[in-house]
N, C-alpha and C positions, 0 to 999 in steps of 0.2 A: 900980500899975495895969497890968494886962496888956491888950495890944491883940490882938484876934483878927484874923487875916487872912481877909477875905471873898473868895472866888473870883471873884465877879462884879465887885467893885470892882477887884481886881487885873487881871482881864481887860480892863476898860475902860481902865485905865492903859496896859497893854502894847499893845493893839490899837488903841484909839481908837474914836471914834464914826464913823458913815458919813461925816460931813462932814470929819473929820480924816484919813482915809485918802488917800494920794497916788495909788496905782495900784490898780485893781480886780484881784482875783485872776485873772480871765480874761486880762487884758492881761499880767500878770506871767508867766503860764504861756506865753503866745504868745512873749513876748520871750525867755524862757529856751530854748524849743525852737528859735527862730531862731538864737540865738547858738550853740547846740550843733551845729546843722546846718552853719553857716558854719565853725566850728572843725573839724568832721569833714572838710569838703571841703578845707580848707587843709592839714591833716595828711595826708590821702590824696594830695594833689598832691605833697607833698614825699616821702612814703614810696614812692609808685609812680613818681616821677620822670617825670610826664606832660610831654610836649613835648620832653624831652631825647633821647628814643629815636628820633625821627623823622629819617630821613636826608634830606639835601638833594640834589636832582637838579641836575646841571649844566644851565645854560640859556644859549642863544645864538641869535641870529637869523642865518639863512643863506639865501641865494638861489642856487638851482641852475638854470641854464638850459641846455637841450639845443638845439643848432643842427645838425639832421641834414643840412642842405644843405652845411655846412662841415665836417662830422664833428668837431664840437667840443662840449665840455661846459665851461661857465664857472661857477665857484663864487665867490661873494662873501660875506664876513662883514659883516652889516649892524649887528649889536649883540652885545655880549658877555654881558649878563646877569650871572650870578655865575661864569661860566667864566673860566679863565685863558687858554686858547687853544682853537682848533678844529683837528682833524686830519681827513684824508680817508681813507676806506676803501672797501671793495667791490672794484670792478674797476680800481682805481687802482694802477699799478705803482710800484716804488720809485725809479724814475729821476726826475730833476728835470724838471718839465713844461716845455712849450714856452714858455709865457708865465706869469710869476709876479711879482707885486708884493708885497713883504713879506719877513720873515725866513725863510730856508730853513735848517733845522738838519740838516746832513748827519750829525752824530754822534748824533742821537736814534734810539733803538732801538724804534720803535713797531711794532705789528702791521701798520698800514696803510702809510703812507709817512712821509717826513721833514718834511713841511710843517707848520709851526706858524703858524697864521693868527690874526690879531686884526682888530679893526674896520677896515674899509676895504681889507683885503687881497683880492686877486682872483687866481684861478688859472684858466688856460685849458688844458684837457686835450684832446689830440688823439690819435686812434688811430694814424694813419700816422707821426707824428713821435715823440712820447713823452707819457707821462701815463696812457694807458689801455692795459690789457693784452689787450683783445679788441675785436672789432667790435660786440659787444652785451654789455650787463651793467648794473650799477647803481653809481652813485657815491653814497656816503654821507658825511655830515658828522657828526663826533662832537665834542661839547663836553667839555672835560676840566677838572676841578678838581684842581690839582697836590697840594694839602695832603693830601687823603685818597685820591687816585687815582680819584675818581668820574668815570665816563664815561657820557655819555648821547647817543644818536643824536638829532640835532636837524634833520636833513634827509636826504632820499633821492630820487633821480631815476633812472629807467630810461632807457637809450638803446639804439638799434639802428641802426648805420650800414651794415648789410649790403644795404640796398636799392639 
């Protein structure tokens, strides 16, 4: 006896009835699209290296106070953030300032001066004694990350002692 395959019976066995189906076709398509979008986003993030190309700025907290009555500028480092140290620039000369608490690196070859400040260090710069190279100008504080040489200006203050 030969058995004939009926297409309708075979279809019912493979697909099942409405009650036997686990997921509707619409939900299945939505899930497949969602999985594809997530996969594409993950692959794009790896291929384009998103996030790895963003450079990190040096950060530090600095307080710069100008006392025109005493002809002094006082610089204090209040926090380091991600910086290794803070140096001074602008109208600051290369000589050791009149008053300084902290490490003073005479062998450092910076553009500004040789002061390498960390949290709690204070420098008092005076025009008549040493520290400032003119009667008026600007004192800037620059945070430095040593590993990659990143420098960022974190503070600046103008002064004028000519009055």
